[in-house]
N, C-alpha and C positions, 0 to 999 in steps of 0.2 A: 593348503600345504602345512605340514607340521614342521616347526622349526627344529633344526638339529640341536641335540644336547651338546653343549660345549665340552670339549675334552678337558680343558683346564679352566673351570669356573673361577671367576674373580669374586672374592668376598671381602667386603670392606670390614676392617677391624672394628670391634666394638669399643666403646669408651673405656672399658675396663681392661683392655688388652694392651700389652706392650710389644711392639714389633722390634726384633733384633736381627741384624745381619752381621756375620763374622767373615772378614776377609783376611787372607794370609798373604805373606810376602809383599806387603805394601811398602814401597820406599818412603822414607821420611818426606821427601819433596812432594810426593803425590798426596800424602796425608795433609800437608800444609795447604796445598792448592785446593784440595777438596773441602777442607774445613773453612778456608777463607772464602770459598765461592758459595757456600750455603749459609745464608744469614738467618734462616728460620730458627727461632728459639725452641721449636718443637723437635729439633734434631740434636741428639747428643752423640759425640764421638769419643771413644776411648782408644788410645793408641799405645801399644807396648811392643817395642822391638820387632816391628814388622807386622804385628797383628792389629787389625782395626775392626772395632765393633761399632756399628751404627745402630742407635736405639731411638725409638720414638716413645716417649713416656706416656703412660695412660692418664686419663683425667683424674683418677683416684690418687695416683702418684703425685701429680701436680698440686692437688688440693691439700694433701698432707704436708708437702714440703713448704707450701706457701703459708699454711696455718702455723707451722712450727716457726717459720721465719718471722711472722708477724708477732707471735707470742714472745720470742726471744728478743726481738728489737724493742718491743714494749717494755719488757723487763729491764733492759739496759737503759732505756730512756727514763723510766721511773726511778731507777737506782743511780742515775747519773754516771753510768759506766760508758766511757767513750768507745763506740763500736763503729767500725768501718765495714760496710757490706759491699760485696762484689757480685752478688747474684750467681748466675751460671756462666761467669766469664771463662773463656778458654785459657788454661794454663798449660804450657808445654816447654819442653827442654830437649833441644836437639842432641846434646851430649849424651843424655841417657835414653834417647828415643822414647820419650814419654809425653803424653798429653791427654787432657780430659776437661770436661766441664762438671764441676761439683753441682749438686742440687742447689746448695747455697754455701757461701763461704764468707769468713769475716776475719778481720784483724782487730785486736784490742789495743787501744791507746794511740795508735798512729797508723797512717797509711803505709803499707809495706808491699814489696813486690810479690811476696808469696804469702798466702793466707796463714794465719795462726790456726784456724779452725775450719774444717769442711764438714758439711752435713750431707749424708747419703740416706735417702729413703729407699727401702728395699721392698718392692712388690714382686718382682721376679728376678732371678739370678742370671747374670751374664756369663760370658765365657772367658773374660779377662779379669785377672785379679787386680781390682782397683787399688787395693792397699799397696801393691807393689808399685803402681803408678804414683800414688801419693808419696810413697817413701822416696822414690827417685826425684820427685819435685821438691821434697823437703818440707811438706806440710806437717806441722807438729802434732796435730790432734784431729781425729776423725770421729764424728758422732754418727753412728749407724742406727736408724730408726726402723724397726721391724716388729710386726705383730703388736703394735701399741707400746713398745718399750724402747729405751735408748741403751746402746752399748757404747762406751767410751773407749777409744783406742789411742794411746799416747805413744809417740815415737821416742823410743829410748835406744840410742845408738843406731843400729842398722835394722831395727825391727819394731813393730808395733806391739804394745802390751796392753791388756785390759786394765782399766782403772775404774774404781767405784765412783769417782767424781771427776769432773772436768778440771784440768790444771789451768786452762785459759780463762774459764769462767767458773771458779769454784763457788761463787755465790748462788749459782742456779741449782735449785733442787730438781733434778732431772725426772724423778718419778712424778712430782707435782706437775712439771711442764708437760709430761706425757699425758697426764690425766685430762688436761685442757686441750691437748692436741688431737685427741680422739673424739671430742665432742662434735656432733653433727652440725650444729648451728655455729658457724664461724664467728659471726658478729657477737652472738651471746657469749661464746667462749672467751673472746677478747675482753668484753665488758666485765664478765665475772672475774677474769684474771686481773684486770686493772683494779677492780674494787678490792680484791683480796690483797693485792700489793699495797694498797693505800690504808688497809686496816692494820693496827698495831698487832704484833704477835706473829705466830706462825701461819702460813697459808695452808688452809685445809681445802682439798678439792671438793 
């Protein structure tokens, strides 16, 4: 007997794919319950005024964000810059109906309830404007890493504006950081970055 061909074949996503689901008209309470009931770090939720996007990041996405985080934390350690990291902690605000998990986020100088800086690695684009969520949460600066380069967005008044440098960490040369972030061997990249930081003069990728 020949097995029937399934009408709806199930295909497991590859490591390089990001899965996204967008839901509409989701009450705030339902979002909170759903977010609190799923403890997996492999699930990210972005909520904005009734819209909820659920995303599972790809392996490539996670490798990039972790490599950037390790490089940035190494830089601040070597330069004795106090940095408080919160990883992908959920930040939400009922008043503005906003919530999300940054790829990585930090405060400089002290532990604060809202991050000074959030990192977003872009492999695929979602359906919700994350900058609008960050604006409502009061995150002062967002670094967007896409196609091997950083874009810095600084909150000025009620909108984000592009900036050539970070205002939270102006000591960081972002093109140099990006050059190490795209190296395939993570350990070798960290070691080379550390050695460059310890040499006098300018860091040369």
